[in-house]
Every structure is written in structure tokens, then in C-alpha cells.
GUPA-262028 format. One record per residue (C-alpha): residue number from 1; residue in three letters; y, z, x. Coordinates in Angstrom, 2 decimals. Each point is the difference from the previous one (the first is absolute). Layout:
% residues N
num;residu;py;pz;px
NUM;ALA;Y;Z;X
...
This chain:
% residues 276
num;residu;py;pz;px
1;MET;-198.38;-0.61;136.95
2;ASN;-3.53;-1.82;-0.66
3;ILE;-1.11;-3.47;-0.58
4;GLN;0.12;0.32;-3.95
5;GLN;3.55;1.35;0.20
6;GLU;1.40;-2.41;1.88
7;ILE;-1.47;-2.96;-1.91
8;GLU;1.76;1.66;-3.16
9;GLN;3.04;0.55;2.09
10;LEU;-0.37;-4.21;0.74
11;GLY;-0.62;-0.75;-3.35
12;PRO;0.01;-2.09;-2.37
13;TRP;-2.69;-1.91;1.57
14;PHE;-0.83;-4.13;-1.25
15;HIS;-2.87;-0.31;2.90
16;ASN;-2.86;2.27;-0.50
17;ILE;-1.09;0.55;3.50
18;HIS;-3.19;2.02;0.92
19;LEU;0.91;2.26;2.72
20;PRO;-2.00;0.46;3.55
21;THR;0.30;4.00;-1.27
22;GLY;-1.66;-0.85;-3.64
23;GLU;3.03;0.27;-2.22
24;GLN;1.12;-3.34;-2.04
25;THR;3.79;-0.63;-0.25
26;ALA;-0.36;-1.34;-3.67
27;PRO;-3.26;0.72;-1.32
28;THR;0.59;-0.25;-3.19
29;HIS;2.15;-3.63;-0.19
30;PHE;0.04;-1.66;-2.55
31;LEU;-1.49;-2.89;1.29
32;GLY;-2.91;1.97;1.25
33;ASP;-0.60;0.10;3.58
34;PHE;3.11;-2.05;1.17
35;PRO;-0.33;-2.39;2.47
36;ALA;-3.40;0.72;0.79
37;PHE;-1.40;-2.13;-2.34
38;LYS;2.01;-2.57;1.38
39;TRP;-1.12;0.73;3.34
40;LYS;-3.56;-0.45;-0.64
41;GLU;0.71;-3.23;-1.60
42;LEU;1.70;-1.29;3.41
43;GLU;-0.94;1.97;2.84
44;ALA;-3.32;-2.16;0.67
45;TYR;2.41;-3.44;0.14
46;ILE;2.12;1.58;3.19
47;PRO;-1.46;0.42;3.58
48;ALA;-1.58;2.88;0.22
49;ASP;2.02;0.47;3.83
50;LEU;3.43;-0.83;-0.07
51;THR;0.81;1.57;2.88
52;GLY;2.56;-2.22;1.97
53;TRP;1.31;-1.74;-3.96
54;ASN;3.72;1.08;-0.94
55;VAL;0.02;0.68;-4.00
56;LEU;2.54;0.23;-1.88
57;ASP;-0.34;1.69;-3.32
58;ILE;2.74;-0.40;-2.98
59;GLY;0.42;2.20;-2.29
60;CYS;-1.84;2.55;1.82
61;ASN;0.52;3.02;-2.53
62;ALA;-1.54;3.11;1.43
63;GLY;-2.17;-2.30;2.67
64;PHE;-3.36;-0.14;-1.28
65;TYR;-0.30;-4.02;1.09
66;SER;1.91;1.03;3.10
67;ILE;-2.69;2.91;0.94
68;GLU;-3.21;-2.14;-0.76
69;LEU;1.18;-2.90;2.38
70;ALA;1.64;2.46;3.27
71;LYS;-3.92;1.90;-0.55
72;ARG;-1.48;-3.63;0.44
73;GLY;2.54;-0.08;3.65
74;ALA;3.45;-2.19;-1.54
75;GLN;2.90;0.59;0.55
76;VAL;2.03;0.38;-3.00
77;LEU;3.52;-0.15;-1.01
78;GLY;-0.05;1.51;-3.60
79;ILE;3.59;-1.14;-2.29
80;ASP;1.16;1.81;-3.44
81;VAL;3.19;-0.09;-1.26
82;ASP;-0.59;3.87;-1.08
83;PRO;0.77;2.58;2.20
84;HIS;-2.35;2.25;-2.07
85;TYR;-3.03;-1.55;0.62
86;LEU;1.14;-1.12;3.70
87;LYS;-0.17;4.02;0.12
88;GLN;-3.42;0.08;-1.52
89;ALA;-1.42;-2.29;2.28
90;ALA;1.63;1.21;3.33
91;TRP;-1.80;3.37;-0.95
92;VAL;-3.05;-1.51;-0.96
93;ALA;-0.47;-1.87;3.84
94;GLN;0.62;3.20;1.37
95;GLN;-3.05;1.40;-2.29
96;PHE;-1.94;-2.70;1.35
97;GLY;0.81;0.20;3.67
98;LEU;1.37;-3.66;0.26
99;GLU;3.90;0.54;-0.11
100;ASP;-0.42;-2.50;4.02
101;LYS;-1.39;-2.58;-2.68
102;ILE;2.22;0.28;-2.74
103;GLU;3.97;-1.11;-0.22
104;LEU;1.66;0.22;-2.87
105;LYS;3.66;-1.25;-1.18
106;GLN;1.99;-0.09;-3.77
107;LEU;0.08;-3.59;0.13
108;GLN;-0.18;-2.51;-2.47
109;VAL;-2.74;-3.39;0.34
110;TYR;3.77;-2.17;0.19
111;ASP;0.68;2.38;3.21
112;VAL;-3.17;-1.32;1.65
113;ALA;2.00;-3.39;1.24
114;ARG;1.89;2.01;2.03
115;LEU;-2.59;1.85;1.32
116;ASP;-0.90;-1.57;3.65
117;ARG;-3.45;-0.36;-0.14
118;THR;-3.19;-1.62;-1.52
119;PHE;-3.39;1.63;-1.76
120;ASP;-3.34;-0.85;0.45
121;LEU;-0.64;2.33;-3.44
122;ILE;2.58;-0.97;-3.11
123;TRP;-1.05;3.10;-2.30
124;TYR;2.04;-0.66;-3.79
125;MET;-1.27;0.96;-2.45
126;GLY;1.98;1.59;-3.39
127;VAL;3.15;-1.25;0.86
128;LEU;0.74;-4.06;-0.72
129;TYR;0.60;1.07;-3.69
130;HIS;2.78;2.33;0.75
131;LEU;1.89;-2.42;1.43
132;ARG;2.92;-1.81;-1.10
133;TYR;-0.45;-2.58;2.82
134;PRO;-4.23;-0.23;-0.08
135;LEU;-0.40;-3.44;1.89
136;LEU;2.88;1.00;2.20
137;SER;-2.31;2.43;0.95
138;LEU;-3.04;-2.37;0.52
139;ASP;2.44;-1.95;2.69
140;ILE;0.77;2.65;1.79
141;LEU;-3.51;0.85;0.92
142;ALA;-0.88;-2.62;0.95
143;GLN;2.10;-0.02;2.97
144;LYS;-1.52;3.10;0.92
145;ALA;-3.55;-0.68;-0.81
146;THR;-2.18;-0.99;3.47
147;ASN;-3.40;0.19;-2.36
148;LEU;-0.83;1.75;-3.04
149;MET;1.52;1.79;-3.14
150;VAL;-1.10;1.84;-2.59
151;PHE;1.48;-0.86;-3.40
152;GLN;-0.05;1.71;-3.46
153;THR;2.69;0.16;-2.62
154;LEU;-0.30;0.17;-3.89
155;THR;-1.28;-3.17;-1.79
156;MET;-0.03;-2.06;-3.20
157;PRO;-3.33;-0.04;-1.63
158;GLY;-2.23;-3.02;1.36
159;GLU;-1.91;-1.10;2.89
160;GLU;0.61;-3.69;-0.42
161;ALA;2.31;-2.27;2.68
162;ALA;0.17;-3.56;-0.30
163;GLU;0.84;-3.00;3.11
164;THR;3.52;-0.33;-0.67
165;PRO;1.51;-3.47;0.86
166;ASP;2.03;-0.58;2.84
167;ASP;2.66;-1.76;-2.27
168;PHE;0.80;-0.60;-3.33
169;GLY;2.28;-1.16;-2.40
170;ILE;3.01;1.82;-1.28
171;ASN;-1.21;-1.33;-3.31
172;ASP;-3.61;1.39;0.58
173;ARG;1.09;3.52;-0.40
174;GLN;-2.96;0.46;-3.06
175;ARG;-2.27;0.74;2.88
176;MET;1.33;2.67;0.58
177;LEU;-0.96;1.87;-3.25
178;GLU;-3.57;-0.48;1.18
179;PRO;-1.86;3.26;0.16
180;ARG;-0.83;-0.45;3.66
181;TRP;3.35;-1.05;1.25
182;PRO;1.45;2.65;2.14
183;LYS;2.34;2.37;-1.62
184;MET;1.92;3.06;0.36
185;ALA;0.50;2.15;-3.01
186;PHE;3.73;1.83;0.08
187;ILE;0.11;3.95;-1.11
188;GLU;3.44;0.13;-1.14
189;LYS;0.16;3.45;-1.51
190;LYS;-3.30;2.50;1.07
191;MET;-3.75;0.29;0.20
192;ALA;-1.79;3.33;0.07
193;GLY;3.24;1.38;-0.40
194;ASP;1.17;-1.22;3.73
195;ILE;3.44;-2.35;0.19
196;THR;-1.25;-1.22;3.61
197;ASN;-2.54;-1.81;-1.73
198;TRP;1.63;-3.59;0.44
199;TRP;-3.32;-2.70;0.28
200;ALA;-3.01;-0.75;-1.31
201;PRO;-1.36;-2.81;2.18
202;ASN;-3.45;-1.62;-1.20
203;HIS;-2.78;-1.06;2.11
204;ALA;1.00;-3.45;0.45
205;ALA;3.67;1.33;1.20
206;ILE;-1.12;2.21;2.38
207;LYS;-2.29;-2.93;1.75
208;ALA;2.96;-2.18;0.11
209;MET;2.48;2.19;1.01
210;LEU;-1.69;1.27;3.00
211;ARG;-0.59;-3.45;0.89
212;SER;3.55;-1.06;-0.17
213;CYS;0.94;3.03;2.72
214;GLY;-2.82;-1.07;2.19
215;PHE;-3.12;2.13;-1.31
216;THR;-3.43;-0.91;-1.09
217;VAL;-2.40;2.16;-1.66
218;THR;-3.44;0.74;1.24
219;GLN;-1.38;2.54;-1.86
220;ARG;0.15;1.90;-3.31
221;PRO;-1.16;3.61;0.69
222;GLY;0.99;0.90;-4.24
223;HIS;2.14;-0.27;-2.60
224;GLU;3.55;-1.34;1.12
225;LEU;-1.44;1.00;3.60
226;TYR;0.81;-3.02;2.68
227;ILE;-0.71;-0.17;3.80
228;CYS;2.05;-3.07;1.28
229;LYS;0.39;-1.65;3.42
230;ILE;2.90;-1.70;1.42
231;ASP;-0.59;-3.59;0.07
232;GLU;2.24;-1.50;2.88
233;GLN;-0.54;-3.51;-1.88
234;LEU;1.42;0.86;-3.34
235;ARG;2.98;2.36;1.98
236;LYS;0.86;-3.24;1.74
237;ASN;-0.43;-1.89;-2.91
238;ASN;2.61;2.44;-2.28
239;GLN;2.98;-1.99;-1.54
240;TRP;2.20;2.90;-0.69
241;ASN;3.28;-0.21;1.37
242;GLN;0.23;2.12;3.03
243;SER;3.73;0.25;-0.10
244;GLU;-0.76;2.25;-4.04
245;TYR;-2.55;2.16;1.92
246;LEU;2.12;0.72;2.88
247;SER;2.96;0.86;-1.99
248;ALA;-1.65;1.77;-2.27
249;VAL;-1.50;2.37;2.22
250;GLY;3.62;0.11;2.18
251;LEU;-1.35;-1.38;2.94
252;GLU;2.10;-3.15;2.28
253;TRP;-0.61;-3.38;-0.72
254;ASP;-1.31;-1.64;3.45
255;GLU;1.62;-3.34;1.51
256;ALA;-3.43;-1.99;-1.65
257;VAL;0.52;1.67;-3.63
258;LYS;3.64;-1.31;0.14
259;GLU;-1.09;-3.29;0.62
260;LYS;-2.28;0.24;-2.77
261;VAL;2.67;1.19;-2.28
262;ALA;2.41;-2.62;0.85
263;ALA;-2.63;-3.06;-0.19
264;LYS;-1.30;1.20;-3.79
265;ASN;3.96;0.28;-0.84
266;GLU;0.65;-3.32;0.87
267;TYR;-3.13;-0.86;-2.11
268;MET;0.99;1.65;-2.71
269;THR;4.02;-2.19;-0.03
270;THR;-1.71;-3.43;0.33
271;ALA;-3.55;-0.08;-1.63
272;PRO;-0.58;-1.15;-4.27
273;ALA;0.77;2.66;-2.06
274;GLY;-3.73;-0.48;-1.12
275;ASN;-1.47;0.93;3.44
276;LYS;2.30;3.04;0.58
């Protein structure tokens, strides 16, 4: 069986990958040369030498980004929920002779919470808006990131972003209608025929959600593209309930968390109603 026949047998393809032999996996892709045109926007923002870096490629599909990052020397873990795409990615890695640089697993982004490792670079593109629990995914990744994250998601129109107050009154909610306020639209039914398109945050919401999880946006390579860096001070100042996170991801509470929960419960039973 020749290369073209193998490509057809492994189809359909969502990544158009230019193989070393000259063939392409999806040359008539409806988006054009996808995702190569996205990579062209990003590649200058990624270190040319990733030797020694551990990279997590979430929703790796057929492995386009995993291949490009492995070419730069990274050790890549590519995860996807679809075994069809993982089979394609394994085959593509073989074509490039990068099987030793790319590990593939069938996992959800939420499963990353139970991986006993951290990552120098997390590649998180085209996934968040397909999730029922998007902020949980960012919380998980903030616990596993040691340096950078490349992030992309479907967005609402507009680039405005307001500096939101540290606190405001419960009767001062009118301000949340301002165009620059962080917002995320919920797609109840379908968008572009896809029932898994659930969310479309605006630019302000993306920055705010990332900050709330411990990331700061450092660069904008293109539309809907964000280069983020883990910010230890932001992560340290996170005020979300850690017990909620641990329960959501199925991890055990340690004694410190149990003490925090007990203190919060005591406060909730003794504080005035308006302060709860």
C-alpha cells in the first residue's frame, strides 16, 4: 500500500499535514491549509530550540502541532478524546520519524489533573469552547503549567477590555452590561452545525479567566491567539475554593484544605447575612 492509499484509509482528516514524501493529508480542506496558516502566526513566538521541554498538546487531533514542536526538540504528550485522530497522529509521527518524541494518550483535558507531571509549554487551542466546564479546564492547566501556554478559543466580536473593580455592590450590577465587561455567551443549541460549540467569551473574559487561574497574557500573535505565562503571584492570590477544585477533579483533600473548609463553614454560620 502506498502513502496516498494509507492517507485515504485513515481519513477523514481535519489536519492537513504536509508529509516528508510530499503528500498532504487534506489538501482540499474547507479552511484552506489548516492548521498551517495558524502555525505561521505562532511559530515566531515559540522558542526555536525546545530541547528539554515537556509539552502538552491538548486536543492534538492528527498531530500537526505535536510534530512542529517535536521538530524543535520538545518531548510532547498529545491527548485527544477521539481514537480516530490518535490513530492518525501515531501514523503521522512515524512518517516524520518522531515516534520517540511524541507520546499519545486518549484523555480528556480534565484527566490532566491526575497526571503526575508538569509541563513547560501547554498547547491549548480549539478546545475550551467545546467544553461544558471551561473554567475548570483552565484551573487544572494552571496547576500543571510551569512556564508558557498557547491558547486559542472561539470568541465574541470585539477587542475591548475593562479594568474591573476589586469589589462592587450587589445592587451595582448595571455595570456588567458595559461592552468592555468580561462576558461569555452560552450557545444552547448549535453553531455551524456543531452541538459541542457551547461558549464564546469576549476578549475581556478571556483575559479575566486566565488571570483568575494564574496566567497572564504576554503576546497576541493573531486573532483569537494568546501567548500566556504562568504568574506565580496571580496563582498565589487565587481565591477560589480549593476543596471545590479537588472534588471536581476527583482528588483527595489534604489536611490544610480541610482546615480551610472548616474555617469557611464556621464563618458562613456566624457572619451577618449581608456578608455571606
